[in-house]
Structure formats: C-alpha cells, structure tokens
C-alpha positions in Angstrom: 22.3 21.0 8.7 22.5 18.8 5.7 24.4 19.9 2.6 23.4 19.2 -1.0 25.7 16.2 -1.3 24.4 14.7 2.0 20.8 14.8 0.6 22.0 13.5 -2.7 23.7 10.5 -1.0 20.5 9.7 1.0 18.4 9.9 -2.2 20.8 7.8 -4.2 21.1 5.2 -1.5 17.3 5.0 -1.1 16.6 4.8 -4.8 19.2 2.1 -5.3 17.9 0.2 -2.3 14.4 0.2 -3.7 15.7 -0.5 -7.2 13.9 2.5 -8.7 15.2 4.2 -11.8 14.4 7.8 -10.9 16.7 10.7 -11.6 17.2 13.4 -9.0 18.5 17.0 -9.1 18.9 20.0 -6.9 16.8 23.1 -7.6 17.1 26.2 -5.5 13.9 27.7 -7.1 11.7 24.9 -5.9 8.9 26.2 -3.5 8.7 22.9 -1.6 11.4 20.7 0.0 10.9 18.0 -2.6 8.9 17.4 -5.7 8.4 14.5 -8.1 7.9 15.1 -11.8 6.6 11.9 -13.4 6.8 13.2 -16.9 10.6 13.7 -16.6 11.0 10.9 -14.1 12.8 13.2 -11.7 12.8 14.0 -8.1 13.9 17.6 -7.4 14.9 19.0 -4.0 15.7 22.3 -2.5 18.2 21.8 0.3 17.3 25.1 2.0 13.6 24.1 2.1 14.6 20.6 3.3 16.6 22.0 6.1 13.9 24.4 7.0 11.3 21.6 7.1 13.6 19.5 9.3 14.1 22.5 11.7 10.3 23.0 12.0 9.4 19.4 12.6 12.4 18.1 14.5 11.4 19.6 17.8 8.1 17.6 17.6 9.5 14.4 16.2 12.8 13.3 17.6 14.4 11.8 14.5 17.7 12.0 12.7 17.9 14.4 9.8 18.6 11.5 7.5 15.3 9.8 8.5 13.4 13.0 8.0 14.8 13.3 4.4 13.9 9.7 3.8 10.3 10.4 5.0 10.0 13.3 2.5 11.6 11.1 -0.2 9.2 8.2 0.4 6.3 10.6 0.2 7.5 11.7 -3.3 8.2 8.1 -4.3 4.6 7.3 -3.3 3.3 9.9 -5.8 5.5 8.5 -8.5 4.5 4.9 -7.9 0.8 5.8 -7.7 1.0 7.6 -11.0 2.9 4.7 -12.7 0.3 2.2 -11.3 -2.6 4.3 -12.5 -1.0 4.9 -15.9 -0.2 1.2 -16.4 -3.8 0.2 -15.5 -5.1 2.7 -18.0 -2.8 1.4 -20.7 -3.8 -2.2 -20.0 -7.5 -1.3 -20.2 -7.0 0.5 -23.4 -5.0 -2.4 -24.9 -7.7 -4.9 -23.8 -10.4 -2.8 -25.4 -8.4 -2.6 -28.7 -7.9 -6.4 -28.6 -11.6 -7.1 -28.1 -12.5 -4.6 -30.8 -10.1 -6.2 -33.3 -11.2 -9.8 -32.5 -14.9 -9.0 -33.1 
C-alpha cells in the first residue's frame, strides 16, 4: 500500500523529470484515482482510489506499485499535453487570422 507521501514523491519526481510545471494535490473526495484539471494546472489524486486500482489490476499485470502510479500519472499528463497542444494551435490560428485581417 502506498501512502500519500509516497504518491506525492512519485508525482514530483516524474513531473521534474519531464520538466512540467504542473501542481499536484491530494483530494479524498475525488471519484477517480487521478484527475487533471487544465484550467487550474493541477493533478489531483485520491490515494485510496489509487491503491484500490493497484489492487484490482496488479494481479493481472505484475508491476510495481510505483510503475502503476506512473502509468496513471502519464495518462493524466497526456490529457494535459493534448489540451495545451490544441489550445496553442487554436491561439496560433486566431492570431494568424487577426494578422491577415489587419494587413489587408
């Protein structure tokens, strides 16, 4: 069983390793193991749900608890990066339209 501080260490190490500026916090009201909120730039986790998920899947996939937390974390980071990429593309297109409009 992983404790809150164990999961926090894994998250902090992974975010630092990937050079991502994302906050993280514990939330015991969260319905899923992890969730990413792009508007607040925060990854939230519920350690009871994380441990429950690990218990459910660990008999099928023989992995360490740390690797399973990283798997969940990278899943949430993927949502974050996809949103940022889509948002940046939209902003760039909007800026290009405004530039073309102003130059005409």
